[in-house]
N, C-alpha and C positions, 0 to 999 in steps of 0.2 A: 628477139624478145617474144614471150608468149602473147599472142594477140588477146586483146580485152575480151572478145566474145568467147575465147576458150576458157579464160579464167572464170567468167561469170556463169558458165554452164556447169553448175556445182552439184548435179544430181546423178545418182546411179542407183537404180533399184528402188524398191518400196521405201517411201518415207525419206527418200534422199533429196527430193526437190523443193526449191523454194516456190516454184510456180503454184503448186497446190495449196501452200500455206500450211501452217501447223494444224493438226487435227483433220486433215482432209480425209474424205472418204475413200476407201480402197477402190482402185480401178478394177475393171473386169479382168484384166491380164493378171493382176496381183492376186485376185480371188481364185482365178484358175490355177495359178502357180501354187498356192497353198494346198489346194484340193489335190493336186496331182503329184505331190511329193511321193516318191516310191517308198512304200513300207519295207521293200526288200533292201533298199539302200540304207534305210534306218537300222535294220536289222543287221546289216553289213558291219555296222560300227561295232557290234559285239561279236563278230566272228573270230577274232584273235583269242577270245576268252571262252571259246564254246566248252572246253573241258571244265573250266571252273563253274560255268553255268550248269553244266550237267551234273556236277557234284551238288550244286545249290539246289537243282530240281529234285535230286535223290533224297537230300536232307529234308526238303518241304514234304515230299510224298510221305517219307517215313514218319515225319512229325504229324501229318494229317491222319495217317493210319493208326498211329499210336493214341492219337487224341480221341479217336472214335471208340475207344474202349471205355471211355467214361460213362456214357449213357448206359451201356450194358451193365457196367458195375453198380451204377445208380439203381437200375431196375432190380438187380439181385438183392441190393441192400433193402429195398421197399417191399419186394415181394417175398423174400426168403429170410434174410438175416434177421430183420426187425421182427416180423410176425412170429418167427420160431425161436426168437431170442438166442440165436447161435452166435455166441460171442466170438468164438475162434473164426468163424466165417466172416463176421462182421469186421474184425481186425484185419483179416486178409483183404477184404474188398476196399476198406478205407485206406489200407497201405498201398494197395494197387492204384487207387485214385490219386494218392500223393505222388506215387512213382511216376504216373502219367504226367502230371503237372511238371515234375522236375525234369523229365526227359524232353518234354516239349519246349520248356524254357531253355534248356541247354542247346537243343537244335535251333531254336530261335536266335540265340546269340551268335552261334557259329555262321547261320545263314546270313544274318545282318552284316557281320564283319566281312564275308566274302562278297556279297552283292554290293555293299557300299564301296568296297575296294575296287571292284570292277567298274562301277559307275564313275568313280572319280578318275580312273584311268582313262576311260572313254572321254570324260569332260576335259582332261589334260591333253589328250590327243586332238580333240576338236579345237580348243584354244590354240594349241601349238601350230596345228595344220592351217588354221585361217591366218594367224600372225605371219607365218612363214610364207604363205601364198601371197599375202598382201605385200610382204617385203619384195617380192619379185615383180610386182606390178610396175608399170612404167610411170614416169613423172606425169604423163597425161591423165592417168587414172586419178591421181591425187588432185590435179587441178580441177577435175570434174566432180570430185567428191567432197562433201562437207567432213571436216575433221571429226566432229561430234557424231556423225552418222557411223563412220567407221569404228570409233570407240564403243558406241552403243551396241553394236553387232557383237562385238567380242565380249563385252561385259554383260550387257542386259540380256541379249538374246540367248547366249549360251548359258548365262546364269539362270534364265527362266526355264531352260531345258532341264535343269539339275535333277528335279523331281522325277521327270520321265525318264532320263538317262539311268539315275542311280537305283530306282525301285520299280520301274514299269515291269521288266521281265520277271523278276521274282514275285512282284505282286500278282501278276497274271497266274503264274505257277502256283503260288501259295493259295490264292483264293479259289482257283479252278479245282485244284485237289481237294481243298476243304469242302467246296460245294459238292463235288462228286462223292467224296467219302461220306459226307453228311447224308447226301440223297440215298446212297446205298444202305447206310445205317437206318435211315427213316423207313425205307422199304422193308428191310429186314424186321423192323419193330412192328410196322402196321401198313400194308399197301394200301389199305382204305383211307387212312389219315393222310398218307403221302398225296393221294390224288386231290385232297382238299387243299393242300399246301401249294400245289402247282398253280392254283388260281392266281398267284401274285405275279407270276412271270410276264404274262402278256402286257399288263399296264406298266410294269417295270421297264421293259424293253423300249416300249413306245415313248414314255417319258424321258428315257435316257437319250434317244436319238435326237429328240427335240433340243434338250439341254446342250449336247455336244455341238450341234449346229450353231446355236447362239454363242457358245464360248469360243469356238473357232474364230468367228468374225470379230468378237470383243478382244481376243488376244491379239489379233493382227493389228487392230486399231490402237491397242494399248502400246505395242511395241514401236509403232510409228510415232506415237506421241512421246514415248521416252526418247526416242531419237532426236525428235525435234527440241526436246528439253535439253538434252546434252549438247546439241549445237548451240542453243542460246547460252549455256554455261560456258562452253568452250570459247565462244566469240566475245562474250561480254565480261567474264571474269578472269581473262588473261591480262598480263600486264598492258600489253598493247590495247587490248579492248577496253580496258578501264581508263587508259589515257584518252582514247578516242571519245568514249562517252562523256567524260568529264569536260573535254574541250568543247564538245558540241552540245552539251547539255541535254543528252538524250537518256540520262539515268532514269527518270520517272517513266519514260515510254518503255524502256527495257524491262523495268520492274513490272509494269502493267502487262506487258507481253508474257513474261515469265508466269505471272499470277494467273493469267487466262489459260496457259498451257497446263500449269498445275492443276487448276480447277477442272479442266477436261479430263486430266489424268485421274483425279479423285472420283470423277462420276464414272469412268470407265472401270476403275477398280471396284466401286460399289456394285456396278452392274454385273461385273464378273463373279463377285462373291454371291450375289443374290440370284444369280441365273440358276442355280441348282437347288437353292433352298426350298422353294416351293415343291420341288419334285422330292426332296428328302422328307418334308412335311407329310405329302401325300403317301409316300412309301411307308413312313413310320405308322401312319394310321391303319393302312392295310395290314402291315405285319402285326400291329397290335390286335387287329380284329381276328386275325386267323387263330390264335389260342382259344379265343372265345367260341369260335365255330368247332374247334377240335374238342373242347370240353362237351359242347352240345351233342356233337356226333357220338362221343363216347358214351353219353347217358341215354341215347335213344336206343330202344330195343332193336330197331332194325339194323342199326350199324354197330352196336356195341360188341355183338358176338362174345368171344371168350377174352376180350380185351381186360387186362388187369390194370390195377391203379399204377403200378410201377411202370407199365408200358406207356400209359398216358402221361405220367410225369416225365419219364425219359425222353418220350417223343416231343413233348412241349419244350423241354430243354434243348433238344436238337433243332427244332424248328426256330426257336428264338435264336440260337447260335448260327442259323443259317443267314440271317438277315445281314450280319456284318461282312462275311466273305462275298455274299451275292451282290451287295451294293458296292464293295470294294471292286468286284470284277467289273461291274457296270461303270464305275467311276473311272476305271483305267481307260476305257473307251472314250470317255468325255476328255480326260486329261491328254491322251495321245492325240485325238482329233483336234483339240485346241492348240496342241504344240505343233501341228503341222505347219502353222504359219511361222513358227520359229525356225524349225528346220528348213523351210523354204528360204528364208532370209540368209541362214547360214550356207546352205547348199549354193545359193546364188553367188556368194562370194568365192566359195571353192571351185565354182564352174567357170569363174572369169578366165578367159584366155590370157596367157602370159605373152605380152606383145614383144618384149625384149628378153630372150632367155638364152642360156648356154646352149651352144650347138651340140648335136648328138655326138659328134666326134671332134672335139676341139683340136685346133692346131697345136702341135707340140712346140712350145716356145719357152724359153728361159728368160723371164722378165729382165733380169739384171744384165743379160747379154744383149738386149736390144739397144739399139743407138738412138732411136727416136726420130727416124726420118718419116714424116708425116705427108701423106698425099691426099688431096680431095680430087676424085675423078668424076666429073659430070654430076656432082651431087645435087639432087632436088629433094624438097620436103614440103609437104602441106600438112597444117594443123587440121584435125578432124572438123568437118563442118565448115571449113573455110575454102572458098574457091580460088582465092589468090594464093599462089605459092609463097611460102615464107623464104625458101631457098630455091633459086632457079638456076639449074646447070652450072653450078660453081666448081671450078678446077683451080687448085692451088698445089704448089710443090714447096714443102718446107724442110729443107735439108736438116740432117740432125745438127744440134748444136746451134742452130740459128734462131732468130727472133722474127716472128710474124705479127704484126699489128693490124688488127681489124677496126676500121673506123668508119663512121657514117652517122646519119641521123637516127634518132630514136625510132625503133620499129623497122630498121632496114634488114635485120636478120643477123646481126653480129653475134649475139649470145646463142642463138639457135644453132648457127653453124659451128661455134666452138664446142657447144655441149654434145654435138653429135660425135665429136672425137672421142668422148667418154661413154658413148651409146647411151646417153640419157634419152636420145631419140634415134631412130633408125631411118636412113634415107629411104625415100620412096623409089628412087632410082639412083643409079651410080654407086660408088663405093668409096670407102675411106680406109687407107691402108697405113700400117706402121712397119717400117722396114719391109715393105712388099707383102706383108700379111693382111689380108681383109680382117679388120677388127671384129666382123661378125663371126668370124671362124675361131676366135679367140675366147678361152674361158673367160667369164666376167670377173673372176678373182684375179687372173693374170692381168686383164686390161686395167683393173682398178690399181694395180700395183704399178702400172706403167705410166698412167695418166692422172694427174692430180689437178684439182680445181679449187681455186680461191675465188669466190663470188662477192659481188657487192651486198648480197643478203647473207650476213653473218649469223650462223645459229650455233649457240654455245649450250652445252647441257647443264642441267641444274646439279652441279657437282663441283669438285674443286679445279682449280687451274691445272694442276698436274694431271688429273683424270681426264680433263677435256683434251689436253695434249696427247696423253696415252691412248686416247680412243682411236687415233689413227694408227698407232703402232703398239698393241698391247705388251709386247716383250721389250719395249724401249727402256733403257736405263735412265736414271735421274740425270746423269751427265748428258746423254743424248738429248733429253728433253731440254735441259738448260741451254745446250748449244743451239738448238733450233730457235729457242726463245731469243738468244743473243743476235742470231742471223736475221731475225725479224724485228730487231730494235725494241723489244718489249721485256727483256730480261731485268733490266734495272727497275722498271716500274713494278714488275711482280715482287721483286725482293723488298721494295719500300712498303709493301702492304703488310699488315699486322702479322698474318700467318703465311707470307710468302707464297710459295706454290701450292700450300694447302688451303688457301683462300677460297670460300665458296663464291662462284661466280653469280649466283642468283638466278631467278627465272629468265631464261632466254638471254642470259649474260647482261641483265640490266644493272649490274654491280659496276659495269665498266662503260666508259664512253664508246661512241661509234669507232673511233680510231683504234682505241685499245682492243676492242672486240676483234676488229679486222686484223690486227697485228698478232693476236692470239690464233685467229683462223689461219694466217699465213704460216705462223710457227708449226701449227698442226699439220698442214700439208707439206711443209718442208721436212718434217720429221720422217715422213715416208720416203723422201728422196726420190721422186718419180722422175723418169727420163723425159717425160712431156708434161709441161707445167702450163696450165691454162689460167690466166688472170682475167676475170670478168669484172672490170671496174674495181680491181682489188684494192686500189688506193684511193677510192672516190671519197671515203670518209675521213681521210687524213688531212691535217693542215699542212701547209707548204713545206714547213721545215721537216716535219715527220716523214712527209711523202718522200722528200729528197733523200733522207736517211734509208728509208725502206727500199727505195729505187735502187740506191747504191748497193744495198744487200742483195737485191735481185739481179743486178748486173754482175756481181760476183758469182753468184749462185748459177746464173745462166750459162756459165762457161761449161761446155760439154752437155748442156740440157737444152732441149728444143722448147721454146717458150712462144706460146700465142697469147697475145695481149689484146684485150678489148678496153678502149678508153675513150671517153668524150674529150678529156683535156689532152690535146695533142702534144703538150710539153713532155708528157710521159713516153711518147713513142717516137720521138725525134731520132733516136739512135737505133731504131729497129732495122734489121737487115732488109725487111721487106714490108711494105705497107700495102694493104688492100682496102680499097674504098668500096663499100657495099651501098646499094640503093635499090630498094624494092626486092631484096633477095638475090640481086645480081651484082657481080663485080664490075664496076665501071671504070676503075683505075688500079693500077698496080705499080709500084716502084719504091724508091727511097724518098725520104723527107725532101732531099734537095731536088731530085728529078721531078717530083710531083709538084713541088712549089713553082719550078721553072715552067712547067707545063700550063700552069694558070687555069687549071680545071676545077674539077669538084673539090679535091683535097685543099687547094689554094683557097678556095671560098671558105672552107671549114676553118682553116688555119688563120684566116684574116682577122 
């Protein structure tokens, strides 16, 4: 069994620990991690779409160049067409202004479609990569991690990155080209007035850097708070959580805890929104003051020169149009910097080492041809953080088609030893073989088809009975599903339900009793017809009559199948071909029921 201290260590990464409590301040390591996320790695997410991004950039540049014709057309209208009342020129110029608007709008639609599609594909890849990578993690990872924390990273963190992923690259290109094109046009109109406009740049850059630093820290804290809130919801609003809170009367305390967390999140959201508002207000004032300075400069004899009214109006229009792309360009820096905390959390999961993975060159085996001869050879195993071995030098030989029973007190290592045969854990030393093949050299998919487990902790999906059973074998026919249910002594009960096999089992199978759930789980495993069957307290939730019926089914199905049974009730293992008594991770006795009783040792004491 998994040690209590292993289960209670439920943190991995930022926001993952109970120790700091909800809303805790980031550690120095977490701040450093967010700051040192490689921008090259972020850019690498877009590498498969470089040709599409090149096309988008070309469209953006073309749109920016085309739009720069508008101020020159405006100057010609004011300085030439209107004073000279040249209707033909006026029509030509206004038609040109309309054409510019139509072309830039069309470019904008195409650019938005391509860039959004690229962004969504990157988001899809991130979500899929994180989910797939977490699927490959060992059981130990999930015993150390809070369920709500894992969900939060996949949903909240990746969702929070959506704006950056879908629009950052195009926003940089669009705003940069617009700023450059506008600056060139401004210089072409009047280099003297352009120098005045440059006065806004230094304060804009300084204020932007300050806001970016503030938002990065706020974003990191906000995502940790969201993770804590997800954990509270996961633990408190599940069926089991509600039952626990109602029986212990902890509902008000949980509500208060959630309210406090929500309040902290509200405060962080408010701070995040307000972090840049004072900068925007300051920059708005500066940009509003620039046209006044331009008009003043245009009217002074020393600076006016040959400047026309059309030039001043066109330049002012350009200068006012510079505000939006310039602020957009600076805001990209803020958004990207604040999003580094999100990328850090996602990359942390993607960088997790896979403790139990497929071998580089899997052994060539045909699962259906394996007989199921299992050997444990000097197997030892320690749980992380535990000095005492959970399994210590265990050697067992289980011939194909025989039954091995593992018995012993709670915590003696029975479940740990059995689970290692399915590679839920890998031994620290020694090896486990099936038909002489080290299971670490087998592809995980092959091993999963050879070894089936029915545990005491039954988990059913929130779908129909039929789909719960088909989950083990997607191509199973209805006849095969019903036969597996008959073998597990649950078919008649399912048929008595209003919708039969199409009945919804409810959240975690709460539609059924413990014994019914366990028989469905047994049927689900039997549907796969594994050569090695591990029964970890598989009949512990059954009443005596049902247990006897299911045990009879197991006895029939065990013919030609290797079975490893873990049980506290020794009545279920009396007929086992071999019984191993464990204590402290070691085998202290082996034999049959009769020989062990006659030895009057540890087994006899358990059977008394």
